[in-house]
C-alpha positions in Angstrom: 21.9 40.6 16.6 23.1 37.1 16.2 21.2 36.0 19.2 17.9 37.4 17.8 18.5 35.8 14.4 19.0 32.3 16.0 15.4 32.0 17.5 14.0 33.4 14.2 15.9 30.9 12.1 14.8 28.1 14.6 11.2 29.1 14.4 11.5 29.4 10.5 12.8 25.8 10.4 10.1 24.5 12.6 7.4 26.3 10.4 8.9 24.8 7.3 9.0 21.4 8.8 5.3 21.6 9.8 4.3 23.0 6.4 4.0 19.5 5.1 0.4 18.2 5.8 1.7 14.7 7.0 3.9 16.2 9.5 1.0 18.3 10.8 -1.1 15.2 11.2 1.5 13.3 13.2 2.2 16.4 15.5 -1.4 17.0 16.0 -1.9 13.5 17.3 1.2 13.6 19.4 0.0 16.7 21.1 -3.4 15.4 21.8 -1.8 12.2 23.3 0.6 14.1 25.4 -2.1 16.5 26.6 -4.4 13.6 27.5 -1.6 11.7 29.3 -0.7 14.8 31.4 -4.5 15.1 32.4 -4.9 11.3 33.3 -1.8 11.5 35.5 -3.4 14.1 37.8 -5.1 12.7 41.1 -8.4 14.2 39.7 -8.5 11.4 37.1 -8.3 8.4 39.3 -11.3 7.3 41.5 -8.9 6.6 44.3 -7.6 10.2 44.2 -4.0 9.1 43.7 -1.7 10.1 40.7 -1.6 7.6 37.9 1.6 6.2 36.6 2.8 7.6 33.3 2.8 4.1 31.5 -0.9 3.7 32.3 -1.8 7.3 31.6 0.2 7.2 28.2 -1.3 3.9 27.3 -5.0 4.9 27.9 -4.5 8.4 26.3 -3.0 6.9 23.2 -5.6 4.2 23.0 -8.3 6.9 23.4 -6.8 9.3 20.7 -6.2 6.5 18.3 -9.6 5.2 19.0 -8.5 1.7 19.9 -10.0 0.6 23.2 -7.2 -1.5 24.6 -6.7 -0.8 28.4 -4.6 -1.5 31.3 -7.3 -0.7 34.0 -10.9 -0.9 34.1 -12.4 2.2 32.5 -15.6 2.3 34.6 -14.0 1.7 38.0 -10.4 3.0 37.9 -11.1 6.3 36.6 -13.1 9.1 38.2 -15.9 11.0 36.4 -13.2 13.6 35.4 -11.0 10.9 34.0 -13.8 9.2 32.1 -14.6 12.8 30.7 -11.1 13.1 29.7 -11.1 9.8 27.9 -14.4 10.7 26.1 -12.9 13.9 24.9 -9.9 12.2 23.6 -12.0 9.7 21.7 -14.0 12.5 20.2 -10.9 14.4 19.2 -9.3 11.3 17.8 -12.3 10.3 15.8 -13.0 13.7 14.3 -9.4 14.4 13.7 -8.8 11.3 11.8 -11.9 11.7 9.7 -11.2 15.3 9.0 -7.5 15.0 8.2 -7.9 11.8 6.1 -10.8 13.6 4.2 -8.7 16.7 3.7 -5.7 14.6 2.5 -8.1 12.6 0.2 -9.1 16.0 -1.5 -5.5 17.3 -1.6 -4.4 14.1 -3.5 -7.4 14.5 -5.8 -6.6 17.8 -6.6 -2.9 17.0 -7.1 -3.8 14.6 -9.7 -7.1 16.3 -10.8 -5.6 17.8 -14.1 -4.3 14.5 -15.4 -7.4 12.5 -14.2 -9.9 15.0 -15.6 -8.5 14.3 -19.1 -9.2 10.6 -18.7 -12.4 10.7 -16.7 -13.5 14.1 -15.7 -16.9 13.1 -14.2 -15.3 10.5 -11.8 -12.5 13.0 -10.8 -15.0 15.6 -9.9 -17.3 13.2 -8.0 -15.1 11.2 -6.0 -13.5 11.8 -2.4 -15.5 14.9 -1.7 -14.0 16.9 -4.6 -15.3 20.3 -4.9 -15.4 20.8 -1.0 -13.1 23.2 0.6 -11.2 22.2 3.9 -13.7 24.3 5.8 -16.6 22.4 4.2 -14.9 19.1 5.2 -14.5 20.1 8.7 -18.1 21.3 9.1 -19.2 18.3 7.4 -17.5 15.8 9.6 -18.5 17.5 12.8 -22.1 17.8 11.7 -22.2 14.1 10.5 -20.5 12.8 13.7 -22.5 14.8 16.2 -25.9 13.9 14.2 -25.0 10.1 14.4 -23.9 10.3 18.0 -26.9 12.2 19.0 -29.3 9.7 17.5 -27.4 6.7 18.8 -27.3 8.3 22.4 -31.0 8.8 22.4 -31.8 5.3 21.5 -29.4 3.9 24.3 -30.6 6.4 26.8 -34.1 5.1 26.3 -33.0 1.5 26.3 -30.9 1.9 29.6 -33.6 3.8 31.4 -36.6 1.8 30.4 -35.2 -1.7 30.2 -32.4 -1.6 32.8 -34.1 0.7 35.3 -31.1 3.1 35.2 -31.7 6.5 36.7 -32.2 9.2 34.1 -28.8 10.9 34.8 -27.0 7.6 34.7 -28.8 6.5 31.6 -28.0 9.7 29.8 -24.3 9.4 30.9 -24.1 5.7 29.6 -26.0 6.5 26.5 -23.7 9.4 25.6 -20.3 7.7 26.3 -21.1 4.6 24.5 -22.7 6.3 21.5 -19.5 8.4 21.1 -17.2 5.4 21.8 -19.1 3.3 19.2 -19.4 5.7 16.2 -15.7 6.5 16.8 -15.0 2.7 16.6 -13.2 3.3 20.2 -14.5 0.2 21.9 -14.3 1.8 25.5 -17.1 0.6 27.8 -17.9 1.4 31.4 -18.6 -2.1 32.6 -15.9 -4.4 33.7 -17.2 -7.1 31.3 -17.4 -4.6 28.4 -20.8 -5.4 26.7 -21.1 -9.0 27.7 -24.1 -8.5 29.8 -25.8 -7.2 26.5 -25.0 -10.2 24.4 -28.6 -11.3 24.0 -30.1 -7.8 23.8 -30.9 -7.1 20.2 -31.5 -3.3 20.7 -28.1 -2.5 22.3 -26.0 -4.9 20.2 -27.6 -3.8 16.9 -27.4 -0.1 17.7 -23.9 -0.3 18.7 -23.0 -2.6 15.6 -24.7 0.0 13.4 -22.9 2.8 14.8 -19.6 1.1 14.3 -20.3 0.3 10.7 -21.4 4.0 9.8 -18.3 5.2 11.5 -16.0 2.8 9.8 -17.4 3.8 6.3 -15.6 7.0 6.3 -16.9 10.6 5.7 -16.3 10.5 1.8 -18.6 7.5 1.5 -21.2 8.9 4.0 -21.1 12.1 2.2 -21.5 10.4 -1.3 -24.4 8.1 0.1 -26.2 11.1 1.3 -26.3 12.6 -2.1 -26.7 9.6 -4.3 -28.0 6.8 -2.2 -30.7 6.0 -4.7 -28.1 5.7 -7.7 -25.4 3.0 -6.9 -24.4 3.0 -10.5 -23.2 6.8 -10.1 -21.1 6.0 -7.0 -17.4 6.5 -7.2 -15.1 3.5 -7.4 -14.0 4.2 -3.7 -17.6 4.2 -2.5 -18.4 1.1 -4.6 -15.5 -0.9 -3.4 -15.9 0.2 0.3 -19.6 -0.7 0.3 -19.4 -4.1 -1.5 -16.3 -5.1 0.6 -17.9 -4.1 3.8 -21.1 -6.3 3.2 -19.1 -9.2 1.9 -16.7 -9.2 4.8 -19.5 -8.8 7.3 -21.1 -11.8 6.0 -18.1 -14.0 5.6 -16.9 -12.9 9.1 -20.3 -13.5 10.7 -20.5 -17.1 9.3 -17.0 -18.0 10.1 -17.1 -16.8 13.7 -20.5 -18.2 14.4 -19.9 -21.7 13.0 -16.4 -21.8 14.9 -18.0 -20.8 18.2 -21.3 -22.6 17.7 -20.5 -25.5 20.3 -18.2 -23.4 22.5 -20.2 -23.2 25.8 -17.6 -20.6 27.1 -18.7 -18.0 24.4 -22.0 -18.7 22.4 -22.6 -22.4 22.7 -25.3 -22.1 25.4 -27.1 -19.3 23.5 -30.3 -19.9 21.6 -29.8 -19.8 17.9 -31.0 -16.3 17.5 -28.6 -15.2 20.1 -25.7 -17.1 18.5 -26.3 -15.4 15.4 -26.5 -11.8 17.2 -23.5 -12.6 19.1 -21.6 -13.8 16.0 -22.6 -10.7 14.0 -21.7 -8.4 16.8 -18.1 -10.0 17.2 -17.8 -9.8 13.4 -18.7 -6.1 13.4 -16.1 -5.3 16.1 -13.3 -6.9 14.3 -13.6 -4.2 11.8 -12.3 -2.3 14.1 -14.2 -1.2 17.3 -13.0 -3.3 20.2 -16.5 -4.0 22.1 -17.1 -7.6 22.9 -20.2 -9.3 23.9 -18.4 -12.8 24.7 -15.3 -13.2 26.5 -12.4 -13.0 23.8 -10.0 -15.1 26.0 -12.4 -18.0 25.6 -12.5 -17.9 21.9 -11.3 -21.0 19.9 -7.9 -20.8 18.2 -9.6 -20.8 14.9 -11.7 -17.8 16.0 -8.7 -15.8 17.1 -6.9 -16.5 13.6 -10.0 -15.5 11.7 -10.3 -12.5 13.8 -6.7 -11.6 13.2 -7.5 -11.5 9.5 -10.6 -9.4 9.8 -8.8 -6.9 12.2 -5.8 -6.7 9.8 -8.2 -5.6 6.9 -10.2 -3.1 8.9 -12.9 -1.1 7.4 -13.2 2.1 5.2 -10.6 4.8 4.5 -11.0 8.3 6.0 -13.1 6.8 8.7 -12.8 5.9 12.4 -11.7 2.4 11.7 -8.1 1.0 11.5 -6.4 -1.8 9.6 -5.0 -1.6 6.0 -8.5 -0.6 4.8 -10.8 -2.6 2.7 -9.9 -0.4 -0.4 -6.3 -1.7 0.0 -7.3 -5.3 0.4 -9.7 -5.3 -2.5 -7.1 -3.6 -4.7 -4.5 -6.2 -3.8 -7.1 -8.8 -5.0 -7.6 -6.8 -8.3 -3.9 -6.7 -8.8 -3.4 -10.5 -8.2 -6.4 -11.3 -10.6 -4.9 -9.0 -13.3 -1.6 -10.7 -13.0 -3.2 -14.3 -12.9 -4.9 -13.4 -16.2 -1.8 -11.8 -17.8 -3.6 -8.6 -18.3 -1.5 -5.4 -18.7 -3.7 -3.1 -16.6 -5.6 -3.6 -13.4 -9.4 -3.1 -14.0 -11.9 -2.5 -11.2 -15.4 -1.8 -11.9 -14.7 -0.7 -15.5 -12.0 1.7 -14.3 -8.3 1.3 -14.7 -6.5 1.5 -11.4 -3.4 3.7 -11.9 0.0 2.1 -11.3 1.0 4.5 -8.5 -2.3 3.5 -6.6 -1.4 0.0 -7.0 2.1 0.5 -5.6 0.5 2.5 -2.7 -1.7 -0.4 -1.7 1.2 -2.9 -1.8 3.3 -0.5 0.2 0.7 -0.1 2.9 0.1 -3.7 3.1 3.9 -4.7 3.4 4.2 -2.0 6.0 1.6 -3.3 8.1 2.9 -7.0 7.8 6.3 -6.0 8.7 5.1 -4.1 11.7 3.0 -6.9 12.9 5.7 -9.6 12.4 8.5 -7.7 14.3 6.3 -6.8 17.2 5.0 -10.3 17.6 8.5 -11.6 17.5 9.6 -9.2 20.2 6.6 -9.9 22.6 7.1 -13.7 22.1 10.8 -13.3 22.8 10.3 -11.1 26.1 7.0 -12.7 27.4 5.6 -16.2 28.4 2.5 -16.0 26.3 1.8 -18.2 23.3 1.8 -17.2 19.7 -2.1 -17.1 19.0 -2.8 -14.6 21.9 0.2 -12.5 21.3 -0.6 -12.2 17.6 -4.1 -11.4 18.4 -3.0 -8.6 20.8 -0.6 -7.1 18.3 -3.0 -7.2 15.4 -5.6 -5.6 17.7 -3.3 -2.8 18.6 -1.9 -2.1 15.1 -5.5 -2.3 13.7 -6.7 0.0 16.4 -9.4 -2.6 17.2 -9.1 -2.8 21.1 -10.3 -6.5 21.3 -8.1 -8.3 24.0 -7.5 -11.9 25.2 -6.9 -10.4 28.6 -3.0 -10.4 28.5 -2.4 -6.6 28.0 -2.3 -5.7 31.6 0.0 -8.6 32.2 2.6 -7.9 29.7 6.0 -6.4 31.0 6.4 -2.5 30.8 8.2 -2.6 27.6 5.5 -4.9 26.0 2.8 -2.3 27.0 4.9 0.5 25.6 5.5 -1.5 22.4 1.6 -1.8 22.1 1.4 1.9 22.7 3.8 2.5 19.8 1.9 0.1 17.7 -1.6 1.9 18.3 0.0 5.1 17.2 1.6 3.6 14.2 -1.4 1.7 13.3 -3.5 4.7 13.5 -1.3 6.9 11.4 0.9 4.7 9.6 -1.2 3.5 6.7 -2.7 7.0 6.3 0.5 8.8 6.5 2.3 6.2 4.2 -0.5 6.2 1.6 -0.8 9.9 1.5 2.8 10.8 1.5 3.3 8.5 -1.5 0.4 9.9 -3.3 1.4 13.5 -2.7 5.0 12.8 -3.6 4.0 11.3 -7.0 5.9 13.0 -9.7 6.6 12.0 -13.4 10.1 10.6 -14.3 11.9 12.4 -17.2 13.9 9.3 -18.1 13.6 5.7 -18.0 16.2 2.9 -17.1 16.6 -0.3 -19.3 14.3 -3.0 -18.1 15.7 -6.3 -16.8 13.5 -9.1 -15.4 14.0 -11.2 -12.3 13.0 -14.6 -11.5 9.8 -14.5 -9.3 8.6 -17.5 -7.4 
C-alpha cells in the first residue's frame, strides 16, 4: 500500500509544482529545447550524415527556441533539409510560445489587479493588454496573427527570390518561407553563410525583413489593439502608446547613430552610395531590436558602433512579442521614474496616468537582473578567453537580449563559454518575462508598516 502511495504523492507534488504559470513557462521551453537537441543530434539532421555533438545541438536548439540566431555552425551548409526543418519548427514553437504565454500572463496579471484598477480607471483596465480575451482567444489570435504575417512576407520574398535572383520555384518557396518565419519571430537564422550581406543594397528584401522584425517585436497585445483602434491613437492603452512611441524614437536614433558611425568605414557601408548607406544603417538598427540578421559584417563594425549596438540590444523591443532585451516599456518607465525623482514629484506620471509603485519596482528589478547577468557573464568570458572586452560584451548582450548578432567569436569560444551563452539565451528569453510576471502575480497588500528611516543616496 505504501509503495502505491509514494508514486501518487510524487505525482501530486509534481502537479502542484507545475500549477504555477511561471513554472509551466520554464518547463515548456526546457522540454522544447531538449526535444530539439535530441533531433539535431541524429545523423538525419546533419548534411554529412554524421551525428552532431551535444554542445552544438543544444546550442542550436536553444538559439532556435529562444529565437536568438547565434550559431556555432553554418545553418545552410552544416544542417540537412531535415535539420533545417527542425530549426524552423523550433523557431515557430519558440515565437508562438513566447507571444502566447506572455500575452496570457499579461491578462492574468490584469485580472489579478482588475478590481483595484477598475475603481481608478475602469476604461483603461478593460481596454489594455487584451483584457476580456480568454486564454483560448489569445492562443487563436496569436496563431492567426503570426501565420498571416508570415504568409504575406513569404509571398513577397518568394516572388523576389524567383524573379530577381533566378531561384527555381521550389528553392524560392523554401527560402521565402524559412526567412519569413525567421524574420517575424525575430530569430535571425539565415540560409546563407554571409547571412543577408548579399542583400545589403536590395531595398525589397531588406525592408520586408525589417518590417517583419518590427511587427513581430511589437507584441501581440499591441498588434491586437492597433487592429481595433489604429485610427484613434488617443484611445490607445498606456502600454501601446509607450511601445509605439519608443519603437519609433529608438529606431530613428539608432539608425542615425549607426549610419554616422559607419559612414566612412569601407569595411561595412563606406563604399555604398548614400541611399545604400541609409538602408544598411536602418537595417542594422532594426536588427539590434532583436532579430540578428546582418547585411554588413558585424566583426568589421567600429568600436563606437558595437557599443551603441550593445545599448539597443539591451533595450530590445515590445513586451509579449518575439523580441528580447529588457523591453522598451521597462526602459521608458525607468526614464519616467528618474524624471519624477529629479522634479521631486511624489508620483510617477506617464501620459496622464499614474504608474503604480509595484510596476516601478518591477521595472527596476528586471533591469537590475539583466545588468547583473551581463556583467557576471562578461567577466567570466574575459577571464577564460583571449578576446577583448568590446567583442565579448557584444556577444554576451546579444545572447542575453536574444538578438543573434555576432562578431564571429561564438564558434571560437571554449566549450564552457558556449555553454554559458546557451544559458544566457535561455535566461535572457525567459528571465525578464518570468521575473516581471512572478513579481506582479505575487503582489499582495501588507497589513502593517515598519517605521521609515532614510539612508544617504549618492
